N, C-alpha and C positions, 0 to 999 in steps of 0.2 A: 252614718254620723256627721253633719254639716260641718259642725263647728269642735274643736278641740276642747278634750275632757277639760273640766277644772278641777286641780289637785286642791286639798283644803284640808285643816286642821280637822279629825271627826267631833261631833259632840253627841249627846248623851241619846239624840232623838234617829242617829244614825243605827245603833243599833239590831231595830228590826230588820233592818232592808239587808244589813252587812250578816245577819244569824242567816238569814234567809240564803243570800250567796254563795256562804261555806257550807249550808247544809247540803246544797247540790253535791259538792264536792264529797262531802260523809258519805253520802247515802250510793253516791255513782261511780266513787272511784278510789284507787288506792292510795292517792298521793297524801290523803290525810288520814292520820291510822286512829281518827276518833271512830269509835263506832254507833256512838250516840249524837243525837242533834244536838248541837248547843244553843241555848235560849239567849234572848236578849239582854237577860239579865245576867246569864254567867259572863257575856261580852261587856255590859257595865261593871263587871265587880271587877275583869282583867284590868280594863280600861282606867278604872278609878285607882288601883293599883300602882298602875305603873306611868300614868299619864303626864306626872309632873318631871320624868327623870326622861322619859324615853318618847320621839312621837309618833304619833297614831292618825293617820289621813286616809282620807277616800275621795276617791277620783268621782264626779259626777257629769254625768250628762243630759242636758235640759232637765237639772232638777234631779234624777233618779241616779240614785248609787249606784256604780257601774263595779268598783272595783275598791280593796283596802291594801294598805300594807303598813305595819307596824314594827317596833320594835321592843324588846324588851328583854331582860338580863340572862346571859349567857349561862353561867352558876352564879350559887349563891355564897361566895365567898370573896371577898374585899376584894384580893389579888384582881379578880375579874372585872373590876368595875370599869373599866375602860375598854370593854369587848360587850357587846351585843347581838342577840342573834334577831335575826331579820326572818319577818314573813310576809307574803303577800297572795291576794287573791283577785281575779279578774272574773265579772260575770260570763257566763259561758257564751250566751249571745253577743259580747265583744271582745273574745277573744281574735290577736290577730289585728287589732286597731292600736295597739302600743298605747293602751291604759297600763298595762304593766310599766311600759318604759317611762312613762310620765311619774305614775306612783314613786318606784325606785329611785328615780334621777332628783325628785325631792327629797326622799326619806333619806337616802345617804347622804345628799347636800347637809340634813340639818342634822346627821352623826356627826359628820364631819365638822360641821362649825360648833358643834357642842367639845368635839377634843378626842370623842371617841376614837380608840386606833384601830378595832379590828372589829367585820363585823362576821357572824357564821350563819348560813342557811342551811337549814336539816331540811334533806330532800326525801318522801320514799321514793324507791327505787321500784322498775325502771320508771324514768321521769325524764326522756331526752331533751324536752321543751323546754322544761324549766331549768335543767343543767348548763344548755346553752343560753338561755334568756342572762344565768346569772352570771356565765363568764365575760357575757358581753357586756360587763358593770366590774371586769376585774377581777370577780371570784374566779377562785382555782380550786380543784377537787383536792382535797386533803386526806381524804380517807373515807372507808366504808364499813359497814357494822355489817355481818349477813347474817340474813335469816333471823333477825331480831322481831320483828312483827308479824303477826299472822292474823288477816282479814280478807274476806270474802273467799275464803276455804284457799289460801295460797302465803306460803312463807315469803315474808318482804326483806328487803335490803336495807338501810338507811345511809345516806352519804353525804358526810359534811364539805360544806365549799365554803373556804376564808376569803376574804378581803381586807387587807391591811392596807390603811390609809397615813399611815406615820411610819419613819424609819425605826428599825427596830435598832435596840441599844439607847433611847433617848427614853429620859427620865418623863413621866408624863405628867401633863399639868392638870389644875383641876377641871372638872366638868363643869360646863355649862348648865342650867337647868333648860329646860327645851323651851319654855316661855320667852325666853330671853332669846334667843335665835328665829323660832320658829316662821314667825311676820315676815321678817325680815328676808329671809331663804326662801320665802315662796314667794315671797314679791319681787324678790329680784330675779328669779326663775320666770317667771311672768312679762316681767319688762324684758328680759333677753328672747323671749319668744322660744325656749326651749320647754314650754310646759305641755310638750304633744309628744 
């Protein structure tokens, strides 16, 4: 990789490449608890449902999609409105090249600018690389459910990592729509040279 990756808003044209990228992890690992491949249509449906409220980003290298990071609702109750679940994947051949860092730096900056107070990452365990990655962004391990998933003939744990962007005890303000802050945040990260 000669140039830094580009992080941008995901578009409908990205979902076939994202499906291929994530399906690698579904087929070959236990970090994703799905057992069946996702189709581009699956990705399109989720993106269409959530993109106005939550950021959906991709990283590209020479025009190729090499990573995805996105947010969605933590739970479907109004009191959770200021909490988002975050997820990210990097192409297997791009691991170790800070693609995930570029994606999460942007994803979390957008969520903070929108007014989200808390982000939750749900990790299939064991997964020390992802745990360390999330902790480098200020997430802390807040709990584990033991033996709740069964994949590849193994019972698996699920861990929860939490990042809080605002002090507790403060009443939250209204959330800004994703489109209202996304471009400015991504442009600002790119201008500051922190997009890698």
